[in-house]
C-alpha positions in Angstrom: 37.0 -9.7 -72.5 40.7 -10.2 -72.9 43.5 -7.7 -72.0 47.2 -8.0 -71.8 49.3 -7.4 -68.7 52.3 -5.7 -70.5 51.8 -2.3 -68.7 51.6 -4.1 -65.3 54.7 -6.2 -66.1 56.7 -3.1 -67.2 55.7 -1.2 -64.1 56.6 -4.1 -61.7 60.0 -4.5 -63.3 60.7 -0.8 -64.0 61.1 -1.5 -67.7 60.4 1.2 -70.3 59.3 0.8 -73.9 62.7 2.0 -75.0 64.3 -1.0 -73.0 62.1 -3.5 -74.9 62.9 -1.9 -78.2 66.6 -2.0 -77.5 66.6 -5.6 -76.2 64.1 -7.2 -78.6 63.8 -4.8 -81.5 60.0 -4.6 -81.2 58.7 -1.3 -82.6 58.1 1.3 -79.9 54.6 2.0 -81.4 53.7 -1.7 -81.0 54.9 -1.7 -77.4 53.1 1.5 -76.5 49.8 0.3 -78.2 50.0 -3.0 -76.2 50.8 -1.3 -73.0 47.8 1.1 -73.4 45.5 -1.8 -74.5 44.7 0.1 -77.7 45.6 -2.6 -80.1 43.2 -5.4 -81.3 45.7 -8.2 -81.3 49.3 -9.4 -81.0 51.3 -11.7 -83.3 52.4 -15.1 -81.8 56.0 -14.3 -82.4 55.8 -11.0 -80.5 53.9 -12.7 -77.7 56.5 -15.5 -77.4 59.4 -13.0 -77.3 57.7 -10.9 -74.7 56.9 -13.9 -72.5 60.5 -15.0 -72.7 61.7 -11.5 -72.0 59.6 -11.2 -68.8 59.9 -14.9 -67.9 56.1 -15.4 -67.8 53.7 -17.9 -69.3 51.2 -16.7 -72.0 48.5 -17.3 -69.4 50.2 -14.8 -67.2 50.5 -12.3 -70.0 46.7 -11.9 -70.3 43.7 -11.2 -68.1 40.4 -12.9 -69.2 36.7 -12.6 -68.4 34.0 -14.6 -70.1 31.9 -11.4 -70.2 31.9 -9.6 -73.6 31.0 -6.0 -74.0 29.7 -4.4 -77.2 28.4 -0.9 -77.3 25.5 0.1 -79.6 26.2 3.7 -80.3 24.7 5.1 -83.5 24.5 8.9 -82.7 26.6 11.7 -84.0 26.7 13.9 -80.9 27.4 17.0 -83.0 24.2 16.7 -84.8 22.1 16.9 -81.7 20.2 20.0 -80.6 20.2 19.0 -76.9 23.2 17.9 -74.7 21.8 14.4 -74.1 21.7 11.0 -75.8 21.1 7.3 -75.0 23.0 4.3 -76.1 23.2 0.6 -75.1 25.9 -1.5 -73.6 25.3 -5.2 -74.5 27.0 -7.6 -72.1 27.0 -11.3 -73.0 28.3 -14.5 -71.3 27.3 -17.8 -72.8 23.5 -17.7 -72.8 23.4 -14.5 -70.7 22.7 -11.3 -72.7 21.5 -8.0 -71.4 21.3 -4.5 -73.1 22.0 -1.9 -70.4 20.8 1.5 -71.5 23.0 4.4 -70.6 22.0 8.1 -70.6 24.7 10.5 -71.4 24.5 14.3 -70.7 27.2 16.9 -71.0 27.7 20.3 -69.5 30.2 23.0 -68.9 32.0 22.4 -65.7 31.1 24.4 -62.6 32.3 24.6 -59.0 29.0 23.4 -57.5 28.7 20.2 -55.5 27.2 18.3 -58.5 30.5 18.5 -60.3 33.2 15.9 -59.3 36.3 17.2 -57.5 39.4 17.1 -59.7 42.9 18.5 -59.5 42.6 19.5 -63.2 42.0 23.2 -63.6 41.5 23.5 -67.4 38.3 21.5 -67.6 36.3 22.3 -70.7 33.6 19.6 -70.6 31.9 17.4 -68.1 30.1 14.2 -69.3 27.9 12.2 -67.0 26.9 8.6 -67.8 24.2 6.9 -65.8 22.2 3.7 -66.1 18.6 4.2 -67.2 16.0 2.4 -65.0 14.5 -0.6 -66.7 12.5 -3.6 -65.7 14.9 -6.0 -67.6 18.0 -5.2 -65.4 19.1 -3.4 -62.3 22.2 -1.3 -61.3 23.1 -4.0 -58.8 23.2 -6.6 -61.6 25.7 -4.4 -63.5 27.7 -3.8 -60.4 28.0 -7.5 -59.7 29.3 -8.1 -63.2 31.9 -5.3 -62.9 33.0 -6.6 -59.5 34.1 -9.9 -61.1 36.7 -8.1 -63.2 40.4 -7.7 -62.3 41.7 -4.1 -62.1 43.1 -4.4 -65.6 39.8 -5.7 -67.0 37.8 -3.0 -65.1 40.0 -0.4 -66.8 39.4 -2.0 -70.2 35.6 -2.2 -69.5 35.3 1.5 -68.7 37.5 2.6 -71.6 35.5 0.4 -74.0 32.2 1.6 -72.5 33.0 5.2 -73.3 35.2 4.7 -76.5 32.5 5.9 -78.9 32.1 9.1 -77.0 35.8 9.7 -76.6 36.5 9.0 -80.3 33.9 11.6 -81.4 35.2 14.2 -79.0 38.8 13.7 -80.2 37.8 13.9 -83.9 35.9 17.1 -83.1 39.1 18.7 -81.8 40.8 18.2 -85.1 37.8 19.5 -87.1 37.2 22.5 -84.8 33.6 21.3 -84.3 31.2 22.9 -81.8 29.2 21.0 -79.3 26.0 22.1 -77.6 26.5 21.8 -73.9 24.4 22.8 -70.8 25.7 25.8 -69.0 24.6 25.6 -65.3 25.5 29.3 -64.7 22.8 30.5 -67.1 20.6 27.4 -67.1 20.9 27.5 -70.9 22.4 25.4 -73.6 25.2 27.0 -75.7 27.8 25.9 -78.2 31.4 25.4 -77.1 34.5 24.6 -79.2 36.6 21.7 -78.1 40.2 22.8 -77.8 43.4 20.7 -77.7 45.0 20.0 -74.3 41.8 21.1 -72.5 40.3 18.4 -70.3 37.0 16.5 -70.4 35.9 14.6 -67.3 33.6 11.6 -67.8 31.7 10.4 -64.7 30.2 7.0 -64.7 27.5 5.6 -62.4 27.7 8.2 -59.7 26.5 7.0 -56.3 27.1 3.3 -57.1 29.9 0.8 -56.3 30.9 1.1 -60.0 31.4 4.9 -59.8 34.4 5.9 -62.0 36.0 9.1 -63.3 37.9 9.3 -66.6 40.0 12.4 -67.3 40.7 12.9 -71.0 43.2 15.4 -72.4 41.4 16.5 -75.6 43.4 16.1 -78.8 45.9 13.7 -77.3 46.1 10.1 -76.3 46.4 11.0 -72.6 43.7 9.4 -70.4 43.6 8.9 -66.6 41.2 6.5 -65.0 
C-alpha cells in the first residue's frame, strides 16, 4: 500500500488548500483529493512542486507498506432480502496471500449496549463487519498485519476495506433506494430509505485490537475514522 502525507504536512504547518492553490497554482480539487487520499496517482511535476513547497524528499511525502489489499465484493446490497452479506479481503505480500472473509450485517441503530457509543445523534444505519472464523487464517494474524501500518496507512486500509460498501450506500442516497435493515426494537427486518446528511456508523472487528469505527455522512464526502 502507498499513501501520501499531504494531509499530515498541511496540518503540521497549518497550511490550507487555498494557500497551496495561491502559491503554486495547483487546482483545489487536486489538492483536496490528494489530502483525502481519494486519488489514484499524482503527476511527477505536481509531486516535485509539493516536495519543494514543503521542503521534503519524495520519500517523506509517502507512506509505504509491502502489503497490498484487494477486496472481492460482487454483491448488490440492495438486491438482498436479508441484511447480511459476505465478501473477501485479499492481502498479499510477496509470496504471502490470504483471503480474509468478512461478514457484514446492518441494522437500524438502537440505544442498547450492542450499539457503539457516538456523539452523532442523527444515525440512520449501523453496519458491523467481523472476520468469519476459518481454518486458513486467524484474527490474530490479521491484527498483526494491521499493527505494522503507520497511522496514515491504517486509515487507508480501513477506508479501502469498506470502500465498496460506502460507494453503494452513497449511490443509493442519490437514487432514493431502500435498504432492508434489521430493526432490533421489533426483531424484524424492514426497508429504510437512505437520506442525505444522515449518518451511517460502520464498526470493524469489535472486541479485537483492530477495532475501528467509521462515521459516514450519507450523500457527502464527509468521513470520520
